[in-house]
N, C-alpha and C positions, 0 to 999 in steps of 0.2 A: 591754422582753422579761422577761416571766416567765424563772425562774432554774431552771436544765434541772436533774431529778431526777435524784439521784445513784446510791440506792439503788432497788432495788423487791422488796416483802416480799410473797411469794405462798405461798398454800395449797401442800402438795407436788402438782405435776401429776402425770396419770396420763397414757399415751401408749397409745393404741386400735387402731394398729397398730404389730405391729414384728415384724421379722426377726432374730431372734438364730440363727438357721443353727442348726449342729449341731456335736458331736465339738470338735476343737481348735479350733475359732471360736468356740466359749462361751465362751473364758478370755479374748476381747479384747472381745464385744461385752457381756454380762451385765453387767460394771461398770459399762462407758460408763450402759447403761440402768439401773441399778440408783444410779448418780450422780443422776441428776437428779429420776425417777420415782416413785410409790408402787405403783404395777401398771403391766402392760404386757398386754397381750393379745399374743399370742404367734402367730403367723402357723404355717398347719401343712404348709406347702408343702415338707415336708422329703423327701427321699429313704431311704427310700419311706417317703411320705402318713401323717398321722396321721389315719389311720382309724377307730382306734374308739378308746372309752374305754382299754382296756387299753395303747396307744400314745400317749396322750395323758398319761396317770402316767408311767409309766417316761418322757416325753419332761422334765417338771416334775422327775422327781428328777434329772436328767440338768441341767437347769438350776438346780437350785438349788446344787447342788454347787461352784458360780461364783458364787455372792451374797457380797457380802464380807461379814467378821465385824464383825455390829452392827446391817446393815442391814436396816429393813423393809419390801424390794420384796418383794414377788408378781408371780410370772407367771400368769396369767390363759391358762386353755388352750384352746384351738379344735379341730374335728374339719372336717376337708376331707370336703367331699360329691362326692359318686360316682353315677355315673348306680345303682348298687347297692346306697345307704344306704341303710337299712331301718329303719322305724319303732323297731325294736328297739335297734337302733346306737341310735336319738334319747335312746330314756328308758336303758340303759346308760353314755350318755355324762353323764345328765341325776345318774344316781345316781353316779357318779364322787366328786361333788363339787368337779373339777378345772375343769370342762368349763362355759365358762360360751354359747358362743356356735358357731356352723357357721358356712364359711366355702364361698361359691359361685364357684369358679373356672369361670367360662366354659371348654368344652374347647379348650387351646392358646391362650390370652388370655396369658399372662405364663411367666416363670421354674415350671416344672417344675408346669407346667395339663395335661399332657396327658393326666392322669387323671381330669380334672374334670367337668364337666356336660353334655354332649350337646344336652341339650334340658329343658326347667325341667319340662316338662309327667312327664320319668320319675320326681321327685323328688315328686309334688305330695301325697302321702301321707305321706312323709318330711317334709313342710314342714308336715303337720298333725302329728305330733307334736310335733313342735317349738314348735306354737304350742302344743298342749296343756303340753307340757313346760317352755315362760317360757323357751328358749333364742332367743337373737338369730339372727337370720340376718345374714351381713356380706358385702356382693357385690361385689367387684371387676367392676366396670359397665362390663363394653366387649363388643361383637360380634366377632366371628371371619369367617374365609374372609374373602371379596376386599372386605372395607368397608375403607375407606381410612385408615390409621391416627392421621388425625388428626381421621377422623371417627366414631370406634368407639364414644366413650360416647355421642354424640348417639343412634346408631343401637340402641344399647344401650337406651336411654332410652326411644324410643320405643316398639320392640317386646317389649321385656320389662322392661324396671326400674316404668316407670309401671303396667301391667297387672297387674301382682306385688303393688304395694304397695296397689292402690284395693280391691285381689280381696281381702286379709288385713289387715284391722283390726287383725284383735288380735295378728298377727305387727310384734316388732319390728324393725326394718331398717334396717339403715346402708348409706349408698350411702360405698362408702371410696374414699380417693383423689380426691375431687369435682374434676372439671380446665375443665368447663365454666362458661357463663353459662347455658346453658338448663337445666343438670341444678342448679345452684344454686340457679336459681329455683324449678323446682318442687320444691324440698325445702323452699325458705323458705316456699313457702304451699300446701304439701303436708299430709297430714294427720297428725296427734301420732304415730303411729307410724312415722313415719322422718323419721331426722336422717342429714347427713355426717361426717365427716371430713375433714381436708384437709391438706395437707403442705406444708411450709415451702418447698422447692423449687418446688411449685404457685404459693405467694404470694410469691414472692422473682423469678421469671425468668418469660420466655417461648420460644416456639422460635427467637427471632431470638438469644438467650444462646447456645442450645446449637449452633446451627449456621451463622449470618454470620460471615464471617471463620475457617473452620474450624471442624472436627465437635470436641466437648466432650464425652468421653464421661463424664464423669464427672458430667454432668448430664443424659444416657439414661435415663429411666428409662420404665417402662409401668404407666399409663396418659402417653404420650409428651406434656413441654408442649405447651402453645398459645398460641393469639394473645396478644396483649397483649391484648385487648380483655378477654376471659377472665382472664386475671388479673387484671386492672384489678375485675371484677365478683366477684369471688371476696374481692377484699380488700374490700371493701365490705359483702359480707354477711359473714365473720363479725367485722367489727367495730363493724357496727349497733349501736347502743345497745340494752339488752334483747334482744338474740338469745339462740335456745338452742335453735337448731337446728343448730349446727356446733359441732366439739369439738376437739381438738390430736389428730393420727396421724400421726406422721411414718412412717410407711409406710419406717426408714431401712433400707437393703438392701445388706447389705455385699457385696459378690465383691471376689476377689484382683485385686489390678494387672491380672497377667498374661490372665485372662477378661475382664477390661474394656479393655483394649489389645490387641483382635484382627482378625481380618476379621470375626467375625460378633460382635461385644463383647456380652455380658451386662446387661442394662436391671438398673438399679435404682441408686438414691442413697447412701448413706454421712452422714448427719446426726447420730445419737445424742451424735456429741463434743460438739456444741453446737446443737442443736435450739432447747433454748428460747431461746436468748440470736437464734437465728433468728426466730423468732415475735415477742422484743421488739420489733426490729429495723423487724418489719411495723407492728406494732401503735404504735410512736413514729412513723413516717414518716407514717401516716395520723394522729396527734393526737391519738390514745387509749390510751394506757398502761392507764389506769386500769380497761379491758376487756378486759386479758388476762386477768386470772384467771375471768375467768368462760369463756370459751374452755377456759383450759388446765386449767383446774383443779375446775371446775363439773359441766357442761354435759353431759360423757362422762360421768361417775360418776351424774347422777340420772337419763341415758338408762337406763344397764346397768341401775337400780336398786342400785349401791350406796353406801353414809356416802360424805359427802366427807371426804380428807383432814384433820388435825387437825396434824400435821407442817407445817411451813413450808420453803420456799426462800427464799436471797436473791441477787439480781442488782444486781451492782456495774457503775455506767457504768466499765470498763478495756479499755481496749484493748487484745488480743490479736491471735495470728497461730496457728492450727492448721498443726500441722507438715506436711512433705511427704506423710508415710506411719506407720500404727501398725502395730503390728507383726498380723499374723492368719493364725493355722493353716501356721505355717511360710513364709510369705510376709509381702508389705503389700498394705497396706487404703488407699488416698487419698481421704481426706478429704473432704465440701463443703468449700470455700472454703480449700483448702489452700494456705498463703500468701500468705490476702489478710485483711487488718486485720477483725477486729470488737472491735463497739463495745460489749458486755455482757457480762459476765465472772461466769455461777454462783462463788459461795461456797463452791465443796467441793473437795475436793482430787480432782484429774485421774487417773483409771491414766494410768500413765507412758506411754511411747512409746520405742523401740529407735534409741537414736542412730543406727546404721548406718541406719536409715529416712529419716531427714532428704534 
C-alpha cells in the first residue's frame, strides 16, 4: 500500500463565491476568508443590496477594515442586478476599478433576492454593456414560482441558462453553486464562455444527509442539496483529469443560530472555517489529491482573467474538530460539521472562538 501523503502544498486558492455579510458580522467572516484565500468574490445581496458602483466601493472599504494585519487578502466586488440596472450603471461599475462581475438573482430565489431580476429580457441591454466592458455575469441558476424546489436548477437550465449562454458567446458566465448532473454536463460540454463554481456541501452531502432521521438545518442551503446521483456526478466532474470548467466557490453563507433554528429557518451553510479542508477530503476520497490545486487555485483565476496567486498554503494530515459555534454579530454561528472530525488542517493560525460558545 502506498504511503499516505502527510502534507499538501498548494498555490493560495481563491474563493469565487463568498458571503461576508455586513456590519458586525465582518469581524468574524473576513478573518476566516483571509486565512485561506488570496481573493474572494463578495456577494452583493446585502440589505440594502449593492446595486451601484458607489455602494460597492463603500462595501469594500468596510470589509478592508477587518482584514488582518499583514494579510494580502483582496475582496472582489460584485453588482446586484435589478430590472432597472442600466448600461450606465455597468460602465460606472467598471470605471470604479473594484467591481469585477455582476450577480443575477432571479427575483425571490434565495436570501435577499426579492429585488432581483424578474425577467432576463428586462436587462438585455445591460448584458450588452457587461459584454462590452468585460464584466462577468454570475448566475444563481434557479427558477422561481411554483417549480419544485429540487427541480429549480434543472428548470432554469432549460428555460433560461442554456439560451443565455448560447446567445452571448462574448460574455463570460458563471453558473454558481452548480448542483445537478444535468447542469454540470452542460458546463462540461458547453462553449468556452461558461464555467461553474461548486460548493463543498454539494460535493460532500446529498439530500438524505439533510432530511433522513431528522431535519439538519445547518445543511439547508439554496440551491438545496440534491440526490446522490447528482452529488456523485459533481465529484467526477470537478476531479476529472485536466478539467478547466469547474472551480472553487464555497458559497459560505453565515446566519446567526437563531435564524437557522426557527420555524422558517434561513438557507445557508457556513464553511469558511474549513472549506479548503473539506475540498481536500473530496479529492482524496476520489483518489486524486494532485488535482485539487487546479480546482482551487488555477481554473477560477484563469477564467476571471487574474494572475494565479504565487503565495502558498499548506494542508497537513491532522485530525481536528470544529467547535460547536463561533461568535457572530453578538450571537453564535454554527459551522459546517461542528463537533465532527476533519482529517486535514490548514497550517495557519485560526481566528479564535468564544469559549462560552462551546
